[in-house]
C-alpha positions as CSV (number, residue, x, y, z in Angstrom):
1,M,14.2,-66.8,-59.4
2,E,12.1,-66.8,-56.3
3,N,12.5,-64.8,-53.1
4,K,12.2,-67.0,-50.1
5,G,9.7,-65.8,-47.5
6,T,10.9,-65.1,-44.0
7,E,9.5,-66.9,-41.0
8,D,6.9,-64.2,-40.5
9,G,6.1,-64.5,-44.2
10,A,4.5,-61.1,-44.8
11,F,4.8,-61.7,-48.5
12,S,7.0,-63.3,-51.2
13,L,7.9,-62.3,-54.7
14,A,7.5,-64.9,-57.6
15,R,7.7,-64.9,-61.3
16,S,4.2,-64.8,-62.6
17,E,3.1,-67.9,-64.3
18,S,0.4,-66.0,-66.2
19,T,0.8,-64.9,-69.8
20,G,0.9,-61.3,-68.7
21,G,3.6,-62.0,-66.1
22,R,5.8,-63.8,-68.6
23,K,5.2,-61.1,-71.2
24,Y,6.4,-58.2,-69.0
25,G,8.7,-60.2,-66.7
26,L,7.2,-58.6,-63.6
27,A,7.2,-60.3,-60.2
28,K,3.8,-60.8,-58.6
29,I,3.2,-59.8,-55.0
30,Q,1.6,-62.6,-53.1
31,T,0.3,-61.7,-49.6
32,Q,0.5,-64.5,-47.1
33,K,-1.8,-64.3,-44.1
34,E,0.0,-66.8,-41.8
35,K,-1.5,-65.2,-38.6
36,P,-5.0,-64.1,-39.5
37,K,-6.1,-63.4,-35.9
38,E,-3.6,-60.6,-35.3
39,V,-4.3,-57.0,-36.2
40,C,-1.5,-54.6,-37.1
41,H,-1.9,-51.2,-35.3
42,D,0.1,-48.6,-33.3
43,D,-0.3,-49.5,-29.7
44,S,2.0,-46.8,-28.3
45,A,-1.1,-44.8,-27.1
46,P,-4.8,-45.4,-26.7
47,P,-6.9,-44.4,-29.6
48,V,-8.5,-40.9,-29.6
49,R,-12.0,-40.7,-28.3
50,A,-13.5,-39.1,-31.4
51,Q,-15.2,-40.4,-34.6
52,T,-14.9,-37.2,-36.7
53,I,-12.4,-34.3,-37.0
54,D,-15.0,-31.8,-35.7
55,E,-15.5,-34.1,-32.6
56,L,-11.8,-34.1,-32.1
57,H,-11.7,-30.3,-32.2
58,S,-14.5,-30.1,-29.7
59,L,-12.3,-32.2,-27.3
60,Q,-9.5,-29.7,-27.6
61,K,-11.2,-27.1,-25.4
62,K,-12.8,-27.9,-22.1
63,K,-15.5,-25.8,-20.5
64,S,-14.4,-23.1,-18.1
65,A,-14.8,-24.0,-14.4
66,P,-18.1,-23.1,-12.9
67,A,-18.5,-19.5,-11.9
68,T,-17.2,-18.8,-8.4
69,P,-20.0,-19.4,-5.8
70,V,-21.4,-16.2,-4.4
71,R,-20.8,-15.9,-0.7
72,G,-23.8,-15.0,1.4
73,T,-26.7,-13.1,0.0
74,H,-25.0,-9.8,-1.0
75,G,-25.1,-8.2,-4.4
76,A,-27.7,-7.9,-7.2
77,F,-27.2,-11.5,-8.4
78,A,-26.5,-13.2,-5.1
79,A,-29.9,-14.9,-4.7
80,M,-30.2,-15.9,-8.4
81,S,-29.5,-19.2,-10.1
82,E,-26.7,-19.4,-12.7
83,E,-29.3,-19.2,-15.5
84,E,-31.1,-16.2,-14.0
85,R,-27.7,-14.4,-13.5
86,H,-26.9,-15.1,-17.1
87,K,-30.2,-13.7,-18.3
88,Q,-29.9,-10.6,-16.1
89,Q,-26.4,-10.0,-17.4
90,L,-27.6,-10.2,-21.0
91,Q,-30.5,-7.9,-20.2
92,S,-28.1,-5.4,-18.8
93,I,-25.9,-5.5,-21.9
94,S,-28.9,-5.2,-24.2
95,A,-30.0,-2.2,-22.2
96,S,-26.6,-0.6,-22.8
97,L,-27.0,-1.1,-26.5
98,A,-30.6,0.0,-26.7
99,S,-31.6,2.7,-29.2
100,L,-33.4,5.6,-27.5
101,T,-35.9,6.0,-30.3
102,R,-36.7,2.6,-31.6
103,E,-36.7,-0.9,-30.1
104,T,-35.8,-1.4,-26.5
105,G,-32.6,-3.3,-27.2
106,P,-31.0,-5.8,-29.5
107,K,-31.2,-9.5,-29.2
108,V,-27.9,-10.4,-27.6
109,V,-26.2,-13.7,-27.1
110,K,-22.7,-14.6,-25.8
111,G,-20.2,-16.1,-28.1
112,D,-18.4,-15.7,-31.4
113,P,-20.8,-15.9,-34.4
114,A,-18.0,-17.7,-36.4
115,R,-18.3,-20.7,-34.1
116,M,-22.1,-20.9,-34.1
117,A,-23.8,-22.9,-36.9
118,E,-27.2,-21.5,-36.2
119,S,-28.7,-18.6,-34.3
120,P,-29.0,-19.7,-30.6
121,R,-32.2,-19.3,-28.6
122,V,-32.3,-16.1,-26.7
123,T,-34.6,-15.1,-23.8
124,H,-36.6,-12.1,-24.8
125,V,-35.5,-8.9,-23.1
126,E,-38.8,-7.8,-21.6
127,H,-38.4,-4.1,-20.9
128,H,-36.0,-1.2,-20.3
129,S,-36.4,2.3,-19.0
130,Y,-36.8,3.7,-22.5
131,A,-39.8,5.1,-24.3
132,P,-41.8,2.4,-26.2
133,S,-40.8,2.1,-29.9
134,L,-43.2,2.9,-32.8
135,G,-41.2,0.9,-35.3
136,I,-38.6,-1.7,-35.7
137,S,-35.2,-1.7,-37.4
138,D,-33.1,-4.3,-39.2
139,S,-30.9,-4.6,-36.1
140,A,-33.9,-5.9,-34.1
141,L,-34.2,-8.8,-36.5
142,K,-30.7,-10.1,-35.9
143,F,-28.6,-11.4,-33.0
144,T,-25.8,-9.2,-31.7
145,H,-23.1,-11.6,-30.5
146,I,-21.4,-10.4,-27.3
147,L,-17.8,-11.3,-26.7
148,Y,-17.9,-10.7,-23.0
149,N,-14.7,-10.2,-20.9
150,L,-12.6,-12.3,-23.1
151,S,-9.2,-13.5,-22.0
152,P,-6.0,-12.1,-23.6
153,A,-5.5,-15.3,-25.5
154,E,-9.0,-15.1,-27.0
155,L,-8.6,-11.5,-27.9
156,Y,-5.3,-12.3,-29.6
157,E,-7.1,-14.8,-31.8
158,Q,-9.9,-12.3,-32.6
159,S,-7.4,-9.5,-33.4
160,I,-5.1,-11.6,-35.6
161,K,-7.9,-13.3,-37.5
162,Y,-10.1,-10.3,-38.1
163,E,-8.1,-7.0,-37.7
164,K,-5.6,-6.1,-40.4
165,G,-2.4,-4.9,-39.0
166,S,-2.4,-7.1,-36.0
167,F,0.7,-9.3,-35.4
168,I,2.5,-11.1,-32.6
169,T,5.9,-9.6,-31.9
170,S,9.0,-11.7,-31.1
171,T,8.4,-11.2,-27.3
172,G,4.8,-12.2,-27.5
173,A,3.1,-8.8,-27.4
174,L,0.2,-7.9,-29.7
175,A,1.2,-5.2,-32.2
176,T,-1.7,-3.2,-33.5
177,L,-2.5,-0.1,-35.5
178,S,-4.8,2.7,-34.3
179,G,-5.6,3.9,-37.8
180,A,-5.4,7.5,-38.9
181,K,-5.3,8.9,-35.4
182,T,-2.2,8.1,-33.5
183,G,-2.8,10.4,-30.6
184,R,-5.5,12.1,-28.7
185,A,-7.7,14.7,-30.4
186,P,-8.5,17.2,-27.6
187,R,-10.1,19.7,-29.9
188,D,-12.7,17.1,-30.8
189,K,-13.7,16.4,-27.1
190,R,-17.1,17.6,-26.0
191,V,-18.9,17.7,-22.7
192,V,-22.7,18.1,-22.3
193,R,-23.5,21.4,-20.6
194,D,-26.7,21.1,-18.6
195,E,-28.2,22.5,-15.4
196,T,-25.9,20.4,-13.3
197,T,-22.6,20.9,-15.1
198,E,-23.3,24.6,-15.8
199,D,-22.2,25.6,-12.3
200,E,-19.9,22.7,-11.4
201,L,-17.5,22.4,-14.3
202,W,-14.8,24.7,-15.5
203,W,-15.9,26.5,-18.7
204,G,-14.4,29.2,-20.8
205,R,-10.8,30.4,-21.3
206,G,-8.2,27.7,-20.7
207,S,-10.8,25.0,-20.0
208,P,-10.6,21.7,-21.8
209,N,-14.4,21.4,-21.6
210,I,-15.9,22.3,-24.9
211,E,-19.6,22.4,-24.6
212,M,-22.3,20.5,-26.5
213,D,-26.0,20.2,-25.8
214,E,-28.0,17.1,-24.7
215,H,-29.7,16.7,-28.1
216,T,-26.4,16.6,-30.0
217,F,-25.0,14.0,-27.6
218,L,-28.0,11.8,-28.2
219,V,-27.6,12.1,-31.9
220,N,-24.0,10.9,-31.7
221,R,-25.0,8.2,-29.2
222,E,-27.6,6.9,-31.5
223,R,-25.1,6.9,-34.4
224,A,-22.6,4.9,-32.3
225,V,-25.2,2.4,-31.0
226,D,-26.6,1.9,-34.5
227,Y,-23.2,1.2,-35.8
228,L,-22.4,-1.3,-33.0
229,N,-25.7,-3.0,-33.4
230,S,-25.1,-3.4,-37.1
231,L,-22.1,-5.6,-36.5
232,D,-22.2,-9.3,-36.1
233,K,-20.3,-9.1,-32.8
234,V,-19.2,-6.5,-30.3
235,F,-16.8,-6.7,-27.4
236,V,-18.0,-5.9,-23.9
237,N,-15.7,-5.4,-20.9
238,D,-17.1,-5.0,-17.4
239,Q,-14.3,-3.7,-15.1
240,F,-13.5,-1.4,-12.3
241,L,-11.7,1.9,-11.6
242,N,-9.9,2.7,-8.3
243,W,-8.2,0.1,-6.1
244,D,-9.7,1.6,-3.0
245,P,-12.8,-0.7,-2.4
246,D,-14.6,2.1,-0.6
247,H,-14.5,4.3,-3.7
248,R,-14.6,1.9,-6.6
249,I,-16.4,2.7,-9.9
250,K,-18.0,0.1,-12.2
251,V,-17.4,0.7,-15.9
252,R,-18.6,-1.0,-19.1
253,I,-16.8,-0.6,-22.4
254,V,-18.6,-1.6,-25.6
255,S,-16.3,-1.7,-28.6
256,A,-15.9,-3.1,-32.1
257,R,-12.3,-4.1,-32.0
258,A,-10.5,-6.8,-30.1
259,Y,-7.5,-4.4,-29.8
260,H,-9.7,-2.0,-27.8
261,S,-11.1,-4.8,-25.6
262,L,-7.6,-6.0,-24.8
263,F,-6.3,-2.5,-24.2
264,M,-9.0,-1.8,-21.6
265,H,-8.6,-5.3,-20.1
266,N,-5.1,-4.2,-19.3
267,M,-5.8,-0.6,-18.3
268,C,-8.8,-1.1,-16.0
269,I,-9.0,-3.2,-12.9
270,R,-9.8,-6.8,-13.8
271,P,-12.7,-8.3,-11.7
272,T,-12.6,-11.7,-10.1
273,P,-15.2,-14.2,-11.3
274,E,-17.2,-13.5,-8.1
275,E,-17.0,-9.8,-8.7
276,L,-18.2,-10.2,-12.2
277,E,-21.2,-12.2,-11.1
278,N,-22.2,-9.4,-8.7
279,F,-21.3,-6.6,-11.2
280,G,-24.9,-5.5,-11.9
281,T,-25.5,-2.2,-13.7
282,P,-22.4,-0.2,-14.5
283,D,-21.8,3.3,-13.1
284,F,-20.4,4.5,-16.4
285,T,-20.5,3.2,-20.0
286,I,-18.3,3.8,-23.0
287,Y,-19.6,3.3,-26.6
288,N,-16.5,3.0,-28.8
289,A,-17.6,3.2,-32.4
290,G,-14.3,4.8,-33.4
291,Q,-14.2,3.1,-36.8
292,F,-17.4,5.0,-37.8
293,P,-17.2,8.8,-38.3
294,C,-19.5,11.4,-36.8
295,N,-21.8,13.4,-39.1
296,R,-20.0,16.6,-39.7
297,Y,-23.3,18.4,-40.3
298,T,-24.3,17.6,-36.7
299,H,-24.2,20.7,-34.4
300,H,-20.9,21.3,-32.6
301,M,-19.0,18.9,-34.9
302,T,-15.8,20.4,-36.4
303,S,-14.4,17.2,-37.9
304,S,-15.2,13.5,-38.5
305,T,-14.0,12.8,-34.9
306,S,-16.0,13.4,-31.7
307,I,-15.4,12.2,-28.2
308,D,-18.5,13.1,-26.2
309,L,-19.0,13.0,-22.4
310,N,-22.4,13.1,-20.7
311,L,-22.1,13.3,-16.9
312,A,-25.8,13.2,-16.3
313,R,-26.2,9.9,-18.2
314,M,-22.8,8.7,-17.2
315,E,-21.9,7.8,-20.8
316,M,-19.2,8.5,-23.3
317,V,-19.4,8.1,-27.1
318,I,-16.4,7.8,-29.4
319,L,-16.7,8.4,-33.1
320,G,-14.1,8.8,-35.8
321,T,-10.9,7.8,-33.9
322,Q,-9.5,4.3,-33.1
323,Y,-6.8,5.7,-30.8
324,A,-7.3,3.6,-27.6
325,G,-6.0,6.4,-25.3
326,E,-9.2,8.3,-25.8
327,M,-11.0,5.6,-23.6
328,K,-8.4,5.7,-20.9
329,K,-8.3,9.5,-20.6
330,G,-12.1,9.8,-21.0
331,L,-12.5,7.7,-17.9
332,F,-9.9,9.8,-16.1
333,S,-12.0,12.9,-16.8
334,V,-14.9,11.1,-15.3
335,M,-12.9,10.4,-12.1
336,H,-11.8,14.1,-12.0
337,Y,-15.5,14.9,-11.7
338,L,-16.7,12.1,-9.4
339,M,-13.9,11.9,-6.9
340,P,-13.8,15.6,-5.7
341,R,-17.5,15.3,-5.0
342,R,-16.5,12.7,-2.4
343,Q,-13.8,15.0,-1.1
344,I,-11.2,12.8,-2.8
345,L,-8.4,14.4,-4.8
346,S,-7.9,12.9,-8.3
347,L,-4.3,13.2,-9.5
348,H,-2.6,12.9,-12.9
349,S,0.5,11.4,-11.2
350,G,2.7,8.4,-10.9
351,C,3.1,6.9,-7.4
352,N,5.5,4.6,-5.7
353,V,6.3,3.6,-2.2
354,G,9.6,2.7,-0.4
355,K,10.2,-0.3,1.8
356,D,9.6,1.9,4.8
357,G,6.2,3.0,3.6
358,D,7.3,6.5,2.3
359,V,5.0,7.3,-0.7
360,A,5.9,9.7,-3.4
361,L,3.7,11.3,-6.0
362,F,5.0,12.2,-9.5
363,F,3.1,14.9,-11.4
364,G,3.8,15.5,-15.1
365,L,2.5,15.4,-18.6
366,S,3.4,12.8,-21.2
367,G,7.1,12.8,-22.0
368,T,8.2,14.4,-18.7
369,G,9.4,11.0,-17.3
370,K,6.5,10.4,-15.0
371,T,6.1,6.7,-16.0
372,T,9.9,6.1,-16.1
373,L,10.7,7.7,-12.8
374,S,7.8,6.2,-10.9
375,T,9.0,2.7,-12.2
376,D,11.9,2.2,-9.8
377,H,13.2,-1.3,-9.1
378,N,14.2,-0.1,-5.6
379,R,10.7,0.8,-4.7
380,F,7.2,-0.7,-5.1
381,L,5.0,0.8,-7.9
382,I,1.5,1.8,-6.9
383,G,0.8,3.2,-10.4
384,D,2.3,5.2,-13.2
385,D,-0.4,7.7,-14.3
386,E,-3.7,8.2,-12.4
387,H,-4.4,8.2,-8.7
388,C,-6.7,9.2,-5.9
389,W,-5.8,10.7,-2.5
390,S,-8.6,10.0,0.0
391,E,-8.9,9.7,3.8
392,N,-7.5,6.2,3.4
393,G,-4.3,7.2,1.6
394,V,-3.5,6.9,-2.1
395,S,-4.9,4.4,-4.5
396,N,-4.3,3.7,-8.2
397,I,-7.3,4.4,-10.5
398,E,-6.1,1.9,-13.1
399,G,-5.1,-1.8,-13.4
400,G,-2.3,-1.2,-15.9
401,C,0.4,1.0,-17.3
402,Y,0.5,3.0,-20.6
403,A,4.1,3.6,-21.4
404,K,5.7,5.5,-24.2
405,C,7.9,3.2,-26.4
406,I,9.8,5.7,-28.5
407,D,13.6,4.9,-28.2
408,L,12.8,2.3,-25.5
409,S,15.9,0.2,-24.5
410,R,16.5,-2.6,-22.1
411,E,19.4,-0.7,-20.5
412,K,17.5,2.5,-19.7
413,E,14.1,1.1,-18.7
414,P,14.4,-2.7,-18.0
415,D,11.1,-3.0,-16.2
416,I,9.1,-1.5,-19.1
417,W,11.1,-3.5,-21.6
418,N,10.5,-6.8,-19.8
419,A,6.8,-6.0,-19.5
420,I,6.3,-6.1,-23.2
421,K,5.4,-9.7,-23.5
422,F,2.3,-11.9,-24.0
423,G,-0.8,-9.9,-23.1
424,T,0.7,-6.5,-23.8
425,V,-0.6,-4.3,-26.5
426,V,2.0,-2.3,-28.5
427,E,0.5,0.4,-30.6
428,N,1.8,1.7,-33.9
429,V,5.3,0.2,-33.6
430,V,7.5,-0.9,-36.5
431,F,8.9,-4.4,-36.5
432,D,11.0,-6.7,-38.7
433,E,8.8,-8.5,-41.1
434,H,10.6,-11.8,-40.6
435,T,11.7,-11.9,-36.9
436,R,9.0,-9.6,-35.6
437,E,11.5,-7.8,-33.5
438,V,10.3,-4.3,-32.7
439,D,12.5,-1.3,-33.6
440,Y,11.6,1.2,-30.9
441,S,13.6,3.9,-32.6
442,D,11.5,3.8,-35.8
443,K,9.0,6.6,-36.1
444,S,7.6,5.7,-39.4
445,V,4.0,5.4,-38.1
446,T,4.2,7.9,-35.3
447,E,6.5,9.1,-32.5
448,N,3.7,8.4,-30.0
449,T,4.3,4.6,-29.9
450,R,2.8,3.0,-26.8
451,A,2.6,-0.2,-24.7
452,A,-0.3,-1.1,-22.5
453,Y,0.2,-3.9,-20.0
454,P,-1.2,-5.1,-16.7
455,I,0.5,-3.5,-13.7
456,E,1.4,-7.0,-12.3
457,Y,3.8,-7.2,-15.3
458,I,6.1,-4.9,-13.3
459,P,7.9,-7.2,-10.9
460,N,7.9,-4.7,-8.0
461,A,4.2,-3.6,-8.4
462,K,2.4,-3.3,-5.1
463,L,-0.8,-5.3,-5.1
464,P,-3.4,-4.2,-4.2
465,C,-2.3,-0.8,-5.6
466,V,-2.9,1.3,-2.5
467,G,-0.6,3.0,0.0
468,P,-0.4,5.4,2.9
469,H,-0.4,9.2,2.7
470,P,2.4,10.7,0.6
471,M,5.6,12.2,2.0
472,N,6.9,13.8,-1.2
473,V,5.0,15.6,-4.0
474,I,7.3,15.8,-7.1
475,L,6.3,18.2,-9.9
476,L,8.0,17.2,-13.2
477,A,8.5,19.8,-15.9
478,C,10.2,19.4,-19.2
479,D,11.7,22.9,-19.5
480,A,12.2,23.7,-23.2
481,F,13.8,27.0,-22.2
482,G,16.6,25.4,-20.1
483,V,16.5,27.9,-17.2
484,L,14.8,25.9,-14.5
485,P,17.1,24.0,-12.2
486,P,17.2,20.2,-12.2
487,V,15.6,20.2,-8.7
488,S,14.1,22.7,-6.4
489,K,12.6,22.5,-2.9
490,L,9.2,24.2,-2.8
491,S,7.3,25.9,-0.1
492,L,3.6,25.0,0.2
493,A,2.6,28.2,-1.7
494,Q,5.2,27.5,-4.4
495,T,3.9,24.0,-4.7
496,M,0.4,25.4,-5.3
497,Y,1.7,27.9,-7.8
498,H,3.6,25.4,-9.9
499,F,0.8,22.8,-9.6
500,I,-1.8,25.3,-10.9
501,S,0.6,26.5,-13.6
502,G,1.6,23.1,-14.8
503,Y,4.5,24.2,-17.0
504,T,6.1,21.7,-19.3
505,A,6.9,21.2,-23.0
506,L,4.4,19.3,-25.1
507,V,6.4,16.4,-26.4
508,A,6.2,15.5,-30.1
509,G,3.6,12.8,-31.0
510,T,1.4,13.1,-27.9
511,E,-1.2,15.1,-29.6
512,D,-2.2,15.5,-33.3
513,G,-0.4,18.4,-35.0
514,I,2.6,18.6,-32.6
515,K,5.9,17.9,-34.4
516,E,8.4,19.2,-31.9
517,P,8.5,20.3,-28.2
518,Q,6.6,23.5,-27.5
519,A,6.5,25.4,-24.2
520,T,3.0,25.1,-22.7
521,F,1.0,25.4,-19.5
522,S,-1.4,22.7,-18.4
523,A,-3.1,23.3,-15.2
524,C,-2.6,20.6,-12.5
525,F,-0.2,19.0,-15.0
526,G,-3.2,17.6,-16.8
527,A,-5.6,20.4,-17.9
528,A,-6.8,18.2,-20.8
529,F,-8.5,15.8,-18.3
530,I,-9.6,18.0,-15.3
531,M,-13.3,18.9,-15.1
532,L,-13.4,21.5,-12.3
533,H,-11.5,24.7,-12.0
534,P,-7.8,24.1,-11.3
535,T,-7.8,26.0,-8.0
536,K,-10.3,23.5,-6.6
537,Y,-7.8,20.7,-7.0
538,A,-5.0,23.0,-5.8
539,A,-6.9,23.8,-2.6
540,M,-7.5,20.1,-1.9
541,L,-3.8,19.3,-2.6
542,A,-2.7,22.1,-0.2
543,E,-5.0,20.8,2.5
544,K,-3.8,17.2,2.3
545,M,-0.1,18.2,2.1
546,Q,-0.4,20.4,5.1
547,K,-2.4,17.8,7.1
548,H,0.0,14.9,6.4
549,G,3.3,16.9,6.3
550,A,4.2,16.3,2.6
551,T,7.1,18.2,0.9
552,G,6.9,19.7,-2.6
553,W,9.7,19.5,-5.2
554,L,10.1,20.8,-8.7
555,V,12.2,18.6,-11.0
556,N,13.2,19.7,-14.5
557,T,13.7,16.7,-16.8
558,G,14.1,19.0,-19.8
559,W,17.0,21.1,-21.1
560,S,20.2,22.4,-19.5
561,G,22.9,24.7,-20.9
562,G,20.6,26.3,-23.4
563,S,17.1,26.2,-24.8
564,F,15.7,23.4,-26.9
565,G,17.9,23.2,-30.1
566,S,21.1,24.5,-28.4
567,G,21.2,23.0,-24.9
568,N,21.2,19.3,-23.9
569,R,18.5,17.2,-22.3
570,I,19.4,16.5,-18.7
571,K,20.6,12.9,-18.4
572,L,18.1,10.4,-17.0
573,A,20.8,9.0,-14.7
574,Y,21.2,12.4,-13.0
575,T,17.5,12.8,-12.6
576,R,17.3,9.3,-11.0
577,K,20.0,10.3,-8.5
578,I,18.0,13.4,-7.7
579,I,14.9,11.4,-7.1
580,D,16.8,8.9,-4.9
581,A,18.0,11.9,-2.8
582,I,14.4,13.0,-2.4
583,H,13.3,9.6,-1.3
584,S,16.1,9.2,1.2
585,G,15.5,12.5,2.8
586,T,19.0,13.9,2.3
587,L,17.7,16.9,0.3
588,L,15.6,18.0,3.2
589,T,18.8,18.8,5.2
590,A,21.0,19.8,2.3
591,S,22.5,23.3,1.9
592,H,20.4,25.4,-0.5
593,T,20.8,28.6,-2.5
594,K,18.0,30.7,-4.0
595,T,17.6,31.5,-7.7
596,E,16.7,34.8,-9.2
597,V,13.2,35.6,-10.5
598,F,11.6,32.4,-9.5
599,G,13.1,32.4,-5.9
600,L,13.6,28.6,-6.0
601,D,15.7,26.8,-3.3
602,I,18.3,24.6,-5.0
603,P,20.7,22.2,-3.3
604,T,24.4,22.9,-3.7
605,E,25.4,19.3,-3.8
606,I,23.8,15.9,-4.6
607,E,25.7,12.6,-4.6
608,G,26.2,11.4,-8.2
609,V,25.2,14.6,-9.9
610,P,27.7,17.2,-11.2
611,S,27.4,20.3,-8.9
612,E,27.8,22.7,-11.8
613,I,24.4,21.7,-13.4
614,L,22.4,22.2,-10.2
615,N,22.3,26.0,-10.8
616,P,21.4,26.4,-14.5
617,I,23.2,29.7,-14.9
618,N,26.5,27.7,-14.6
619,T,25.7,25.7,-17.7
620,W,25.0,28.6,-20.0
621,Q,28.1,30.1,-21.8
622,D,26.1,33.3,-22.7
623,K,25.0,34.6,-19.2
624,K,23.0,37.5,-20.8
625,A,21.1,35.1,-22.9
626,Y,20.4,33.1,-19.8
627,K,19.0,36.1,-17.9
628,D,16.9,37.2,-20.9
629,T,15.5,33.7,-21.3
630,L,14.8,33.5,-17.6
631,L,12.8,36.8,-17.7
632,K,11.0,35.6,-20.8
633,L,9.8,32.4,-19.0
634,G,8.9,34.4,-15.9
635,G,6.7,36.6,-18.0
636,L,5.0,33.6,-19.6
637,F,4.3,32.3,-16.1
638,K,2.7,35.6,-15.0
639,K,0.6,35.9,-18.1
640,N,-0.6,32.4,-17.7
641,F,-1.6,32.9,-14.1
642,E,-3.7,35.9,-14.8
643,G,-6.5,33.6,-15.8
644,F,-6.7,32.2,-12.2
645,L,-6.6,35.4,-10.2
646,S,-10.3,36.0,-10.3
647,Y,-11.1,32.7,-8.7
648,K,-11.4,32.5,-5.0
649,I,-9.4,29.7,-3.3
650,G,-10.6,28.6,0.1
651,K,-12.7,30.7,2.5
652,D,-11.0,34.0,1.7
653,N,-8.4,35.4,-0.8
654,N,-5.5,35.1,1.6
655,L,-4.4,31.8,0.0
656,T,-4.7,33.3,-3.4
657,E,-2.5,36.2,-2.6
658,E,0.0,33.9,-0.9
659,I,0.2,31.6,-4.0
660,L,0.6,34.6,-6.3
661,A,3.5,35.9,-4.2
662,A,5.2,32.5,-4.7
663,G,5.5,33.0,-8.4
664,P,8.3,34.8,-10.4
665,I,9.1,38.3,-9.1
666,F,10.9,40.9,-11.2
């Protein structure tokens, strides 16, 4: 039986007349070419302009737009051609990676080695300001591939492909692990003590500056540079610190991990293409070789971790820790040294500004609420952590925010919650293996979980991040003893006293070895980062507050109704109402009473805050226990302040005596 062909006649089925066909009873397919001139193809779209799959992949990415033309003839690279600027840039990076005892610098080339079939041609780096080498190392025979100022998307690809423990969360953030260290290691931080820093820096009891000699620094620098040069590729970030253009600092960060590069991309100020062309030689360089340990037999080394700062060379070396916060705080220490030399006050503070231009500073250590309280949807955020106060007003040092994530919720902190999206780095968080949703209450890795994001991720961020002179200076303390009032108005002398004291409770997870809150004193609310004696910063703060009419406030975000373990943490909602009252100016004219021992002026009423909690004695059932605890804390303040009495503040000792009288009296 035959199947009749259609009019188009593509084919017909017929019983085979051959022996084989009759034997098996199979129909034979007969192709009929009735229209031989037509070709069958999909004409819904034009064909791709590629002959091979590699050529197709090459079409997927287009070249970046030409570098922004340089206006005028300003800057180190302004009069150069594009090729000359490129060569000069590579020479600068090679100089940064140069060994001090061998060859002048590695052969560097931009680009990912995984995408290069053969070693590219590189212009020879002619000379650097280092002694001539007598030998040559293996690193001089290879190319060091420089991944320079990569975009967040490119850094995502590098991190996910090459760094174990990197994942994209459900909101688009990059989840990473910082290795064994999940917090800063202040006991492993070293500063070179030389002829310059001998007299300028704060050394001795209470100082965060643990000394090391120049030779030991160079040993560690060599170790870090050798490690970085042994890698196939390194990440280089050229960025800025300080939004005030009159006092901007150029920084270069050389690192081995995409996670570190993205972290610093977010935390430092990101240059425009034109600014990058004119970048030139950095003012300060970080060598982050954190995956490689220091040699514990090296002088001054007490562990496999070392964070070393050399202010004469303007360099920082990181060995034995991958915690990204070391870079951020290392640069902050540098600013604490450089800015006061320009008569600019460097501040460990958050900062925001109201719609009427009223600026408030928030001082406080990690966990006191500085980031949370300075992020206020009713005000514009200038910055959450590090600032400068100059003759121009205030300016943010950084280009991003570094927020604690533990127990983060959309309801309590919506701005921070919404900022955790594509481009944000979330450190050491735990997430669902299938949905990739982060569980911010999970402390399996560490309590010190963090998110680093560009400041423009906050909807009400003020860009550029600068503002006028502050009207309110708010000192935040997390009182573990539960005897400080929720808010106190301070005289200028009291502001200086509590600024120098820097009382708070060290919150669990911020530093290695801390498992629960502990009462502590940290001068200037950031002793771990300051370089000069605390009274120098206090004198500058007093001068600026007096000149511009700023008011000081002490706000307790810690415990009420008892000490840690028996009392309760003051509700964030109450603290926000207190801060609102400070911003509005209503607390300036409110009725006040004075507390015992500390002599603090406390308001009798604040809208939205229960009046009974304003005076802490009302919240303690055991009044004798309250008074005993109050005297105990007062004694701790006095003992702590003894270390500052021998230092002269200002032109005479009158200010010192006035500040001392503003402390606890009993």
